[in-house]
N, CA, C and O of each residue as an XYZ file, in Angstrom:
456
protein
N      21.651     37.405     -5.165
C      22.301     36.695     -4.235
C      22.657     35.064     -4.822
O      21.971     34.420     -5.615
N      23.654     34.736     -4.312
C      24.669     33.754     -4.933
C      24.291     32.630     -3.525
O      24.427     32.905     -2.332
N      23.800     31.349     -4.111
C      23.177     30.168     -3.151
C      25.220     29.754     -2.807
O      26.106     29.936     -3.642
N      25.334     29.443     -2.001
C      26.726     28.771     -1.334
C      26.608     27.090     -1.749
O      25.484     26.597     -1.652
N      27.520     26.377     -2.119
C      27.355     24.875     -2.353
C      27.491     24.348     -1.133
O      28.321     24.942     -0.445
N      27.000     23.501     -0.661
C      27.149     22.685      0.925
C      27.995     21.646      0.590
O      28.014     21.094     -0.510
N      28.832     21.329      1.723
C      30.020     20.035      1.384
C      29.476     18.824      1.274
O      28.565     18.352      1.954
N      30.110     18.301      0.330
C      29.600     16.943     -0.116
C      29.463     15.907      0.779
O      28.688     14.987      0.518
N      30.132     15.925      1.843
C      29.983     15.177      3.074
C      28.491     15.677      3.784
O      27.741     14.787      4.186
N      28.175     16.775      3.895
C      26.852     17.422      4.328
C      25.997     16.551      3.388
O      25.227     15.860      4.056
N      25.877     16.360      2.118
C      24.997     16.184      1.244
C      24.568     14.333      1.433
O      23.454     13.851      1.227
N      25.787     13.593      1.863
C      25.575     12.512      1.890
C      25.127     12.013      3.248
O      24.588     10.922      3.437
N      25.438     13.035      4.298
C      24.681     12.611      5.454
C      23.447     13.137      5.349
O      22.624     12.447      5.949
N      22.988     14.098      4.816
C      21.403     14.414      4.820
C      21.024     12.965      4.203
O      20.406     12.182      4.925
N      21.473     12.493      2.538
C      20.830     11.561      1.947
C      20.915     10.298      2.804
O      20.103      9.397      2.591
N      21.698     10.189      3.610
C      21.677      8.595      4.857
C      20.568      9.016      5.530
O      19.675      8.170      5.508
N      20.324      9.927      6.068
C      19.815     10.184      7.094
C      18.294      9.926      6.451
O      17.452      9.330      7.122
N      18.051     10.326      5.352
C      16.617     10.723      4.673
C      16.246      9.079      4.145
O      15.076      8.705      4.057
N      17.191      8.354      3.878
C      17.247      6.833      3.578
C      16.793      5.934      4.471
O      16.077      4.966      4.214
N      17.372      6.380      5.919
C      16.920      5.829      7.037
C      15.454      6.013      7.428
O      14.731      5.153      7.929
N      15.176      7.097      7.162
C      13.753      7.193      7.678
C      12.866      6.749      6.565
O      11.927      6.036      6.919
N      12.975      7.043      5.183
C      12.095      5.835      4.461
C      12.029      4.534      4.762
O      10.949      3.954      4.871
N      13.252      3.915      4.934
C      13.466      2.277      5.423
C      12.102      2.129      6.823
O      11.235      1.283      7.041
N      12.445      3.218      7.412
C      11.545      3.031      8.660
C      10.009      3.213      8.248
O       9.077      2.459      8.528
N       9.976      4.531      7.432
C       8.521      4.294      6.819
C       7.997      3.184      6.531
O       7.006      2.803      7.153
N       8.601      2.375      5.446
C       8.408      1.440      4.351
C       7.783      0.108      5.712
O       6.631     -0.311      5.825
N       8.975     -0.265      6.541
C       8.700     -1.148      7.589
C       7.442     -0.692      8.779
O       6.992     -1.538      9.553
N       7.103      0.346      8.786
C       6.052      0.487      9.166
C       5.192      0.362      8.724
O       4.379     -0.237      9.429
N       4.760      0.720      7.518
C       3.807      0.439      6.617
C       3.682     -1.272      6.182
O       2.602     -1.854      6.079
N       4.816     -1.807      5.995
C       4.741     -3.438      6.015
C       4.138     -3.901      7.316
O       3.257     -4.751      7.184
N       4.361     -3.607      8.270
C       4.091     -3.890      9.704
C       2.210     -3.721      9.257
O       1.380     -4.609      9.061
N       2.068     -2.238      9.220
C       0.600     -2.506      9.275
C      -0.349     -2.880      8.314
O      -1.574     -2.856      8.432
N       0.507     -3.321      7.091
C      -0.189     -3.892      6.055
C      -0.456     -5.350      6.839
O      -1.574     -5.578      7.301
N       0.681     -6.367      6.967
C       0.373     -7.252      7.582
C      -1.020     -7.561      8.738
O      -1.741     -8.554      8.839
N      -1.013     -6.230      9.525
C      -1.928     -6.214     10.548
C      -3.471     -6.397      9.855
O      -4.476     -7.023     10.193
N      -3.143     -5.559      8.757
C      -4.548     -5.138      8.264
C      -4.722     -6.505      7.620
O      -5.779     -7.049      7.937
N      -4.079     -7.071      6.939
C      -4.772     -8.515      6.507
C      -4.618     -9.302      7.120
O      -4.757    -10.329      6.455
N      -4.262     -9.623      8.636
C      -4.751    -10.750      9.451
C      -5.654    -10.058      9.902
O      -6.309    -11.026     10.287
N      -6.414     -9.005     10.263
C      -7.376     -8.518     10.725
C      -8.669     -8.983      9.435
O      -9.630     -9.689      9.740
N      -8.461     -8.458      8.062
C      -9.348     -8.890      7.320
C      -9.957    -10.230      7.282
O     -11.134    -10.588      7.256
N      -8.658    -10.986      7.285
C      -9.081    -12.300      7.058
C      -9.502    -13.303      8.172
O      -9.917    -14.453      8.033
N      -9.269    -12.496      9.456
C     -10.060    -13.044     10.527
C      -8.933    -13.988     11.066
O      -9.420    -15.031     11.503
N      -8.013    -13.948     11.131
C      -6.911    -14.608     11.430
C      -5.629    -13.630     11.783
O      -5.064    -12.680     11.240
N      -5.464    -14.532     13.211
C      -3.891    -13.870     14.151
C      -2.873    -14.172     14.105
O      -1.928    -13.792     14.796
N      -2.919    -15.146     13.010
C      -1.144    -16.120     12.860
C      -0.882    -15.840     11.541
O      -1.872    -15.787     10.812
N      -0.037    -15.688     11.152
C       0.635    -15.559      9.888
C       0.882    -14.074      9.459
O       0.580    -13.162     10.229
N       1.363    -13.862      8.384
C       1.185    -12.967      7.454
C       1.086    -13.003      6.134
O       2.031    -13.552      5.567
N       0.160    -12.553      5.413
C       0.405    -12.801      3.920
C       0.300    -11.887      3.040
O       0.018    -10.780      3.499
N       0.446    -11.972      1.773
C      -0.065    -10.939      0.773
C      -1.569    -10.952      0.261
O      -2.059    -10.015     -0.369
N      -2.307    -12.214      0.627
C      -3.504    -12.388      0.318
C      -4.270    -12.888      1.327
O      -3.944    -13.693      2.199
N      -5.938    -12.023      1.029
C      -6.788    -12.596      2.489
C      -7.966    -12.580      1.865
O      -8.104    -11.781      0.939
N      -9.049    -13.445      2.232
C     -10.391    -13.674      1.564
C     -11.257    -13.339      2.847
O     -11.048    -13.696      4.006
N     -12.376    -12.490      2.294
C     -13.054    -11.939      3.323
C     -14.632    -12.239      2.733
O     -15.284    -11.552      1.947
N     -14.989    -13.477      3.383
C     -16.303    -14.082      2.824
C     -16.923    -13.562      1.443
O     -17.944    -12.946      1.136
N     -16.346    -13.846      1.078
C     -16.342    -14.023     -1.005
C     -15.782    -12.848     -1.562
O     -16.112    -12.398     -2.659
N     -14.813    -12.278     -0.703
C     -14.268    -10.872     -1.375
C     -12.762    -11.344     -1.182
O     -12.498    -12.220     -0.357
N     -11.644    -10.660     -2.070
C     -10.272    -11.446     -2.028
C      -9.647    -10.269     -2.140
O     -10.056     -9.439     -2.951
N      -8.623    -10.042     -1.383
C      -7.571     -8.739     -0.985
C      -6.533     -9.321     -1.578
O      -6.447    -10.545     -1.480
N      -5.476     -8.554     -2.353
C      -4.186     -9.012     -2.430
C      -3.382     -8.031     -2.427
O      -3.815     -7.058     -3.044
N      -2.009     -7.867     -1.802
C      -1.538     -6.699     -1.887
C       0.381     -7.255     -2.409
O       0.890     -8.225     -1.848
N       1.066     -6.545     -3.367
C       1.847     -7.027     -3.770
C       2.942     -5.605     -3.912
O       2.572     -4.473     -4.223
N       4.134     -5.963     -3.642
C       5.046     -4.962     -3.785
C       6.075     -5.060     -4.607
O       6.608     -6.137     -4.874
N       6.454     -3.894     -5.096
C       7.076     -3.813     -6.520
C       8.143     -2.370     -6.302
O       8.156     -1.291     -6.894
N       9.020     -2.936     -5.139
C      10.045     -1.751     -4.801
C       9.610     -0.955     -3.792
O       9.296     -1.226     -2.633
N       9.644      0.346     -4.564
C       8.435      1.429     -3.514
C       7.034      1.618     -3.833
O       6.280      2.451     -3.329
N       6.737      0.664     -4.819
C       5.310      0.815     -5.553
C       4.637     -0.681     -5.068
O       4.999     -1.840     -4.864
N       3.252      0.263     -5.022
C       2.155     -0.809     -4.346
C       0.946     -1.393     -5.016
O       0.159     -0.616     -5.557
N       0.794     -2.257     -5.028
C      -0.543     -3.086     -5.977
C      -1.672     -3.408     -5.099
O      -1.480     -4.198     -4.175
N      -2.811     -2.895     -5.281
C      -3.675     -3.326     -4.269
C      -4.619     -4.182     -4.952
O      -5.450     -3.398     -5.411
N      -5.000     -5.546     -5.323
C      -6.386     -6.018     -5.954
C      -7.775     -6.448     -4.971
O      -7.788     -6.953     -3.849
N      -8.542     -6.172     -5.571
C      -9.796     -6.343     -4.718
C     -10.264     -7.143     -5.461
O      -9.946     -6.881     -6.621
N     -10.920     -8.071     -5.364
C     -11.732     -8.966     -6.004
C     -13.180     -9.066     -4.996
O     -13.219     -9.284     -3.785
N     -14.195     -8.856     -5.835
C     -15.562     -9.205     -4.930
C     -16.888     -9.641     -5.934
O     -16.939     -9.523     -7.158
N     -17.633    -10.024     -5.283
C     -18.690    -10.548     -6.198
C     -19.867     -9.551     -6.375
O     -19.587     -8.400     -6.043
N     -21.090     -9.754     -6.819
C     -22.067     -8.650     -6.939
C     -22.674     -8.443     -5.536
O     -22.999     -7.293     -5.240
N     -22.885     -9.557     -4.531
C     -23.511     -9.272     -3.636
C     -22.542     -8.423     -2.686
O     -23.042     -7.515     -2.022
N     -21.044     -8.715     -2.591
C     -20.299     -8.058     -1.420
C     -19.656     -6.813     -2.006
O     -18.819     -6.847     -2.909
N     -20.203     -5.496     -1.306
C     -19.981     -4.485     -1.744
C     -18.859     -3.747     -0.751
O     -19.077     -4.232      0.360
N     -17.792     -2.826     -0.648
C     -17.198     -2.063     -0.147
C     -16.924     -0.638     -0.633
O     -17.171     -0.346     -1.803
N     -16.492      0.130      0.101
C     -16.674      1.475     -0.169
C     -15.007      2.003     -0.783
O     -14.261      2.655     -0.051
N     -14.720      1.713     -1.810
C     -13.409      2.373     -2.495
C     -13.029      3.193     -1.958
O     -11.876      3.051     -1.553
N     -13.458      3.989     -1.763
C     -12.800      5.872     -1.589
C     -12.252      5.075     -0.077
O     -11.028      5.133      0.035
N     -12.891      4.429      0.958
C     -12.164      4.011      2.123
C     -10.856      3.599      2.139
O      -9.994      4.017      2.913
N     -10.686      2.605      1.098
C      -9.532      1.667      0.972
C      -8.516      2.630      0.466
O      -7.372      2.374      0.841
N      -8.694      3.954     -0.500
C      -7.861      4.716     -1.122
C      -7.241      5.571      0.229
O      -6.077      5.871      0.496
N      -8.385      5.808      0.887
C      -8.204      7.147      2.040
C      -7.113      5.821      2.894
O      -6.067      6.303      3.328
N      -7.255      4.569      3.095
C      -6.252      4.625      4.370
C      -4.586      4.245      3.486
O      -3.500      4.119      4.051
N      -4.794      4.159      2.341
C      -3.598      4.125      1.603
C      -2.670      5.110      1.783
O      -1.451      5.008      1.918
N      -3.845      6.726      1.766
C      -3.279      7.791      1.846
C      -2.686      8.104      3.022
O      -1.679      8.782      3.224
N      -3.605      7.391      3.990
C      -3.028      7.911      5.681
C      -1.889      7.073      5.572
O      -0.870      7.676      5.908
N      -1.755      6.262      5.330
C      -0.445      5.331      5.535
C       0.797      5.912      4.892
O       1.874      5.341      5.066
N       0.714      7.013      4.156
C       2.019      7.892      3.230
C       1.909      7.193      1.844
O       2.960      6.992      1.235
N       0.748      6.813      1.303
C       0.954      6.163     -0.264
C       0.459      7.236     -0.660
O      -0.118      8.078      0.028
N       0.761      7.260     -2.325
C       0.059      8.219     -3.307
C      -0.304      7.537     -3.976
O       0.494      6.793     -4.547
N      -2.054      7.435     -4.307
C      -2.200      6.812     -5.121
C      -2.337      7.005     -6.649
O      -3.047      7.932     -7.037
N      -1.711      6.199     -7.562
C      -1.481      6.997     -8.747
C      -2.623      6.382     -9.775
O      -2.665      6.874    -10.903
N      -3.242      5.677     -9.548
C      -4.176      4.615    -10.414
C      -4.998      3.736     -9.685
O      -4.716      3.021     -8.723
N      -6.131      3.909    -10.329
C      -7.181      3.019     -9.871
C      -8.245      2.697    -11.013
O      -8.994      3.518    -11.541
N      -8.150      1.166    -11.320
C      -8.831      0.695    -12.511
C      -9.995     -0.375    -11.683
O      -9.911     -0.638    -10.483
N     -11.090     -0.917    -12.624
C     -11.997     -1.552    -12.124
C     -12.396     -2.676    -13.698
O     -12.099     -2.214    -14.800
N     -12.908     -3.775    -13.629
C     -13.277     -4.779    -14.522
C     -14.457     -5.220    -14.351
O     -14.880     -4.901    -13.240
N     -15.107     -5.755    -14.899
C     -16.578     -6.750    -14.550
C     -16.214     -7.982    -15.269
O     -16.273     -8.039    -16.497
N     -15.922     -8.749    -14.698
C     -15.556    -10.349    -15.114
C     -16.611    -11.179    -14.455
O     -16.539    -11.327    -13.235
N     -17.802    -11.862    -15.282
C     -18.255    -12.237    -14.840
C     -19.380    -11.818    -13.879
O     -20.001    -10.767    -14.040
N     -19.613    -12.654    -12.900
C     -20.203    -12.110    -11.577
C     -19.288    -11.617    -10.557
O     -19.437    -11.574     -9.336
N     -18.113    -11.181    -11.439
C     -17.290    -10.717    -10.417
C     -16.645     -9.154    -10.965
O     -16.521     -8.638    -12.076
N     -16.322     -8.728     -9.563
C     -15.859     -7.158    -10.073
C     -14.454     -6.955     -9.420
O     -14.445     -7.307     -8.240
N     -13.383     -6.525     -9.842
C     -11.736     -6.743     -9.518
C     -11.695     -5.213     -9.807
O     -12.165     -4.766    -10.853
N     -11.252     -4.598     -9.072
C     -10.402     -3.307     -8.622
C      -8.915     -3.711     -8.397
O      -8.406     -4.706     -7.882
N      -8.341     -2.461     -9.029
C      -6.636     -2.534     -8.791
C      -6.450     -1.156     -8.544
O      -6.996     -0.247     -9.170
N      -5.545     -1.021     -7.476
C      -5.001      0.169     -7.095
C      -3.692      0.039     -7.315
O      -3.193     -1.074     -7.147
N      -2.905      1.100     -7.718
C      -1.377      1.330     -7.895
C      -1.403      2.689     -7.080
O      -2.051      3.719     -7.266
N      -0.331      2.284     -5.963
C       0.173      3.351     -5.190
C       1.777      3.029     -5.015
O       2.442      2.002     -5.156
N       2.108      4.469     -4.620
C       3.916      4.931     -4.499
C       3.724      5.062     -2.819
O       4.682      5.375     -2.111
């Protein structure tokens, strides 16, 4: 069985459609991230990549199609790391790496996703 080559025009149209779909997904993820940051910070105005939650700090950085989430918390403020990873995965991100460090009385969690 020999596969037929598709015309270049069909391939270009398919790629264009796929890129538009990805662009829409990225915009939707950005919108949801902004809403989540505003909710987490208790603020209803503005959007940012950093928020503070009662002693904890959440920073979200974009690097093209990559995403870095940094969570900084003290010893008295705990959170469920698996819940944050689940939220990222529900939004279509693939978590590729998670690290943590204890520095003084602060705990730094870094999540890398695509």
